[in-house]
Each structure stands twice: as structure tokens, then as C-alpha cells.
N, C-alpha and C positions, 0 to 999 in steps of 0.2 A: 502373792503366789500366782498372779495372773500370767506371769511369764511361762509357767508350766503349761498353761492352756494355749497361750498365743504361739509359743514355740514348740508345740507338741510334734509337728512334723519333723523338726530338727532332732528332738529327743528320740523319736521313733526311728529315724534313720541311724542315729548313733547306737541305739539299742540293737538294731538288726546287725549293724557292723560288729558289735561286740559278740553277738550270738554266732556270727560267722567265724570270727577269730577263735572263740572258745570251742566251737564244734570241731574245727580242723585240728586244733591243738589237743583236744581231749582224745579224739580218735588216734592221732599220731602218738601221743604219749602212752596210751594204753597198749597199743601194738608194740611200739619200740621198747617200752618199759618191760613188757612181758618177755621180749626177745633178750634184753639185757639180763633179766632174771635167769633165763635159761643159760646164758653164758656163765653166770656166777655159780651155777650148780653143775656146770659141764665137767666131764672127766678130763678135758683137755686143758692143761695149765695156761696156754696163751689166751684162751677164751675167758677163763676165770680172771686172769690178770686184766684183760681188757674191760670186762664188766666191772671189776672192782675199781679200776682207774676212772671209768666213766662216772660211777656213783660218787666216789670220793671227790672228784673234781667239781661236779655240778652241785652236789649237796652243800659243799662248803664255800661256794662262790655266790655272792649276792646276785639276785635276779637282774638288777639294773646293769651290772657289769656284763652278765651273759648277753643281755639284749643289745647293749652298745657294742659288744664284741662282734656279734653277728651282723649288726647293721652297718658298722663302719670298718670291721676287719675283713669281712668277705669281699667287699668291693676292691680292696687293696690287692687281693690275689686274683682279680679278674672275674669274680662272680658277681653279676649284677642282677638285681631284682627290686621290685617295689618294697618300700619299708614294711608294708603289711606282711609280705611274705617272710621277710627277715624276722619280724616280730613273732609270727607263728612258729617258725623254725626254732627260734630261741626259747619261746615258751614251752614248746614241745620237748626240746632237749632237757631243759631244767626240770620240768614236771616228770619226765620219764625216769629220772633218778629216784624220785620218791615212789613212783609206781613200781619200779623194780624192787625196792626194799619191801614194799607191802606184799608183792607177789612172792618174793623169796621167803618171807616169813610164812606165807601160806604153804609153800612147797615143803618147808621144813616141818610144818605141823602134820603133814601126812605121814602115817605110820610107815616106817622103813620096810615093814613086811609087804606092803603093797608093791613097792618097787622090786623087792627081792623076788616076789612071786611072778612079776612080769618078766624079769630077766630069766627066771627058771623055765619059763615056757618059750624062751627064745626071742623075746622082743628086744630091739635095739634101744639105746638110750633115748633116741628121738621118739620112738614109738612109745616107750614107757612114760616119758614125760608128757607127750601130747595126748595119749589115750587113757592113761591111768592116773598120773599125778596131778597134772594141771586142772582137769575137770573138778577134782576134789578140792584142790588148793584155792581155786578162784571163788568157790562158794564161801569159803571161810574168810575171804578178805574183802567181801563186799563193803563192810563199814569203813575200813581204812581207805579203800580205793575211792569210795564216795567222798570222804573227807579231803582226799588229795585233789579230786576234781573240783570240789567247791572252792578249795584254796586257789586252784588255778584260775577259776572264774574271777576271783578277787584280784589275783595277780595280773590279770589282763589289763587292769587299769594302768599298770606300769608300762605296758606296751604302748598305750595311748599317750603316756607322759613324754615319750621321746619322739613324738611327732608323726605317728602313723596317719592320723586324720581319718575322719569318717566313722569313728567308733564313739562309744558313750563318753569316755573321759574327755575327748577333744571338744565335746559340746560346751563344757564349762569355759574353755578358753575362747571359743567362738562368741559366746554370749557376753563374756566379760569384755571382750574387745569391742562389742557393740554398746557397751555402757550399762549392761544389766548388773545388779548386785551379785558378787561372787557367791555369797551365802545361798541365795535363792537358786542360782545355777547349780551349785554343788548339791543342794537338797534334791533337785531333780535327778541328778546323776546318781546319787545314793539310792533313791527310790528305784531307779532302773536296775541297779545291781541287786537290790532286794528282790525284785521281780524275778531275777535269774536264780539267786541262791536259795530262797525259801522253797519254791517248788522243787528245786533239785534236792533239798533235804527231805522233803515229803516223799518224793519218788524213791530216794534212797531207803527210807523206812519201809516202804511198800515192798521193794525188792528184797530187803533184808528179811522181812517176815516170810515171804514166799520161799526164799532159799532155806530158811530155818526149818520150814515144814518139810521140804524135800529132803533135808539132811536127816 
């Protein structure tokens, strides 16, 4: 296990790279997933169709295929960027579909009388959704959203698997190429992901308890 100590700077650099990828992907998927959820409950049929198509497409497509599609498909249409950017975009798009369904379930759990009362006082759909329905819905979906984000952190390993470099999963390949045992390198990588996911689960529990009190 001396490799974990000797190569700690390499593990730390990979850990910070994974944190960066997960942070951008988490913010993007939460924002975009909420927007897609709004599309799915919109009174406009084209928006509902777009939201449904997005969710159906990404939820039923393997993440590896999505990532390779962004990494190697976008350059063919003239869109160039580092692999890390493509990885974040692909992870965001994939995770947003699951965020959307969690948020939509929360929206559907809000009593219909709330929206009817908002419309009765003259609020538009956007005002009703943003000021009345979503604040109540988001409180009820903290546990599933937290589970989605934790799953996204673990899925970020697939981003590293197709050659992003500079993140946690790529550390194993670097050390193996230097002659270190793969099992030891993977143990260090696994510990890095545990450092990310376990505190995230604890934080989720704290937020859930606080939201439960407010409700």
C-alpha cells in the first residue's frame, strides 16, 4: 500500500479533477433537468414532446454511448473542445434526464389546488410553476435528487475511462503503465470515490432532515 503514500500527489490531482467534473455536471444537470421537467408539465404540446423525447432518449441509452457520441460525434459537425468538456456535457445531459423525472414526480405530488388557486389570482403558468409549485416540489424530492447526484459521481468514472485524463479514474492507468499493481492502484481510486460519495450521502441526510422540519 506504499504506492498510495508515494503517489499521493497523483491521487490528489486526480481526485480534484473528478471533483471539478462532478461539480460542473451536478450544477448543469440540476438546472437543465429542472428546465426539462418544466417542459414536461407545460401546457404547450411541443415543449411536452421535447421534454419526453429528451428523457426517453437519454434514460434508455447507455452512458458510455452518450459520452462517446458527444466526444466523437460533435467534432464531426465542427464543434471542437477538450475531451473533459465533452465528458461534462455528456454526463450533464445523461444525468439531467433522471433529475427531470425526480423533479416531475415532485411537481405531480403538489396538490392541484395549489396551482388552481395561483391561476385564480391571475398568475401565469411560469409564475405558478416558479413561485408556487416548484418550491414545494423540490423539498419533496431531496432524497431522489441526492441519489441521482451520488450515482452521477460514480458514473464520472466512465468519463475517465474514455481518455479524459487528469481525473481519478485515469490515475489507475497511469500507475499501471509505470509498473504498479493494478489492484493497488484501483484500491486507491476506489477510496477516492468513497471520499466523495460517503460525505455526499451524509450531507443529503442532513438536508433531508432540515427540509422535513420545514415541511
